[in-house]
N, C-alpha and C positions, 0 to 999 in steps of 0.2 A: 491508672493515672500515676504520674511520677511527680515526686516532690523532692526538694533539696533536703539533705540530711542536716542542714544548718537552719533548723526551724527557729524563727525569731521569737521564741517563747522564753521569757525570763522568770515568769512567775506562774505557778500552778496553784490554784486554790488559795491565793494570797501568800504563799510561802515562797521565799526566794531560795530555790532549791540549791543554788550554788553555795549558799551559806549554811544550809541545813545541817550537813554532817559536821561542820566546824562548830556549830552551836551545841550539838549533842555531845561531841567529844570534849568540848570545853567544860560542859557540865559534869561529865564523868571524871575528868581530870581534877575537878575541885572537890570531889567526894573524899571524905576522910575514911580510910579503911577501918579505923577503929570505931566508927559510928555504924554499928550493925543495923540499927533501925533505918538510918538514912540510906545505906547501901541497899538494903532489902526493899525499901520503898521505891528507890530509883529503879531497881531491877524489875519490880512489879509493874512500874509504869512502862518500862521498855518492853516487857513481855506483852502488856496490853497493846502498845503501839504495834508490835509485831503481828499480833492477832488482827488488829484493825487493817494493817497493810495487806494481809492475806485476803481479807474481804474486799478491800479497795482494788486489789489486783484482779480479782474475779469480776468485779463490776467493770473495770477498765477493759478486760478481755471482751466482755459482752459489747461494750460501747465501740471498741475497735472493730469487732465483727460487724456490728450495725453500719459502721462507717465504710467498711470494705464492701458490704452489700450495696450501700447507697452509691458507691463509686463504680459499680458495674462488676464487682467480683475480685478486683485486685487493686492494691495500692503499693507503690514503691517509694521508699525513702532511702536515697543513696543506693547502697548495695543490698538493702533489705527489702524483701518482697512479702507482703501480707496478703493472704488469700484464704478462702474458706475451704476446708476439706473435712472429710469424715474422720472421726476419731478412730484410730487403729491401735489395737492392742493384740499381742500375740501370746498365747498361753499353750504350753505343751499339754495335750490331752491324752497322750499315750506314752508315758515315760519308758515303759518296757519296750514298746515298739521302736521308739527312737534309739534306745540303747542297742537293741538287736540289729537295727538297720546300720548303725555305725560300726558295730563289731563285724558285721558282714562286709561292709564297705572297706574296712581297714584290715580285713582278714585276721581278726582276733587280736590286733595290736592294741592292747588296752591303753597304752600311753597316748596314742593318737585319739582314741575315744575320749580320754580325759581332757585332751586339748580342746575339744568341742564344748566342754562344760564351762559354766561361769567360774569366776575365780574362787568363790566360796559357795559351792553348791549345797553344802550341808548346814542345817541350822544346828550349830554346835550345842546350844542349850538343850534342845530336844534330844540330840544324840547322847549327851551326857546323862540325862535322866533315864534313857533307855538302856545304855550299856554300862553305866556306873563310872565313877570318877577315875578309878585306876585304869580302865581300858581307854577312857577318854584322854587321859594324860599321855598315852602312848600314840594316839592318833592326831591330837591337836597340839599346836604349839602356842603358848601364851607368851607374848613378848611384852615386857614391861620396861619402859625407858625411864630411868629415875631422873633424867634431866629434863624431860618434858612433862609438865604438870597440866592437868586439865580439871575443869570443874565438873563434877558429876552430880546430877540432880536426880533424886529417887523419890517417887511417890510411895510413901510407906504403906498406903492402903493395899498395895499389891505385893508386899513382902510376905513370905510364909514364915 
């Protein structure tokens, strides 16, 4: 079944979603950065909302799937098609076999084999623990951009 992508929905669950982001940003803009308790409380609320949204998204996925099933297996909204399919994941079950097959295919050209790997195939933390910091520093490049700052959040329960 096909529907227009201009759905006449202006409110969802009583929220005017066109104004929702404006309301949130307005509240964030009014926060005083020197008010640690206020900033951390607002952050906790936003973290809670984020968690709730993940749950809401899962529930909405199920409701959408029910809707698709109810409409005969397919719903189109503009250029977007919704349909049911089996979940598909692919995992390598024989890394050595894949490596050997690629080496054979590329006649030993290791660079072509490496091109078939993901951008960061090695878990650098695990490698560092196994080979030591000195060897790790020769194999991995750490790039620090002093002009780009980010917030890092650490759960201290997991620090050694």
